[in-house]
C-alpha positions in Angstrom: 5.6 -3.1 18.4 8.6 -0.8 18.0 12.1 -2.2 17.4 14.3 -2.7 20.5 16.8 0.1 19.7 14.0 2.7 19.4 12.4 1.5 22.7 15.7 1.8 24.5 16.5 5.3 23.1 12.9 6.4 23.9 13.2 5.1 27.4 16.5 6.9 27.8 14.9 10.2 26.9 11.7 9.5 28.9 13.6 8.5 32.0 15.8 11.6 31.6 12.9 14.0 31.4 10.9 12.3 34.1 13.9 12.2 36.5 14.7 15.8 35.8 11.1 17.0 36.3 10.4 14.9 39.4 13.6 15.6 41.3 13.2 19.3 40.5 9.6 19.4 41.7 10.1 17.4 44.9 13.3 19.2 45.9 11.6 22.5 45.1 8.8 21.6 47.6 11.3 21.1 50.3 13.7 24.0 49.6 11.9 26.6 47.5 14.1 28.6 45.0 17.6 28.9 46.4 21.2 27.8 45.7 20.7 24.9 48.1 17.7 23.8 45.9 19.8 23.9 42.7 22.6 21.8 44.4 20.1 19.3 45.8 18.2 19.0 42.5 21.4 18.3 40.6 22.6 15.7 43.1 19.2 14.0 43.2 18.9 14.0 39.4 22.3 12.4 39.0 21.2 9.6 41.3 17.6 9.3 40.0 18.2 9.2 36.2 20.1 5.8 36.1 17.5 4.3 38.5 14.6 5.7 36.4 16.2 4.3 33.2 16.6 0.8 34.6 13.1 0.8 36.0 11.6 2.2 32.8 13.0 -0.7 30.8 11.1 -3.2 33.0 8.0 -1.2 33.8 7.7 0.1 30.2 7.5 -3.4 28.9 5.0 -4.4 31.5 3.0 -1.3 30.7 2.9 -2.2 27.0 1.8 -5.8 27.8 -1.0 -4.6 30.0 -2.1 -2.0 27.5 -2.3 -4.6 24.7 -4.3 -6.9 27.0 -6.7 -4.2 27.9 -7.0 -3.1 24.3 -7.8 -6.6 23.2 -10.4 -7.0 26.0 -12.1 -3.8 24.9 -12.1 -5.0 21.3 -13.7 -8.3 22.4 -16.3 -6.5 24.5 -17.2 -4.1 21.7 -17.4 -6.9 19.2 -19.8 -8.8 21.5 -22.2 -5.9 21.7 
């Protein structure tokens, strides 16, 4: 498992990139390319990034726990065969 500072820094960048991409894509679907789209994207990104960061800290840990459990189950199944 990675050290906590690395996980937090990684989640910071992951949440930034995901919030940037997702708000851009979904606002683009509504507004197509225009100045209104750029303004809406910027506003939504500013709101979405902190939310995405907080959620990624919780969901990221849950995702790792589930991945380890699934990995261990697959190892047990392949060892039994």
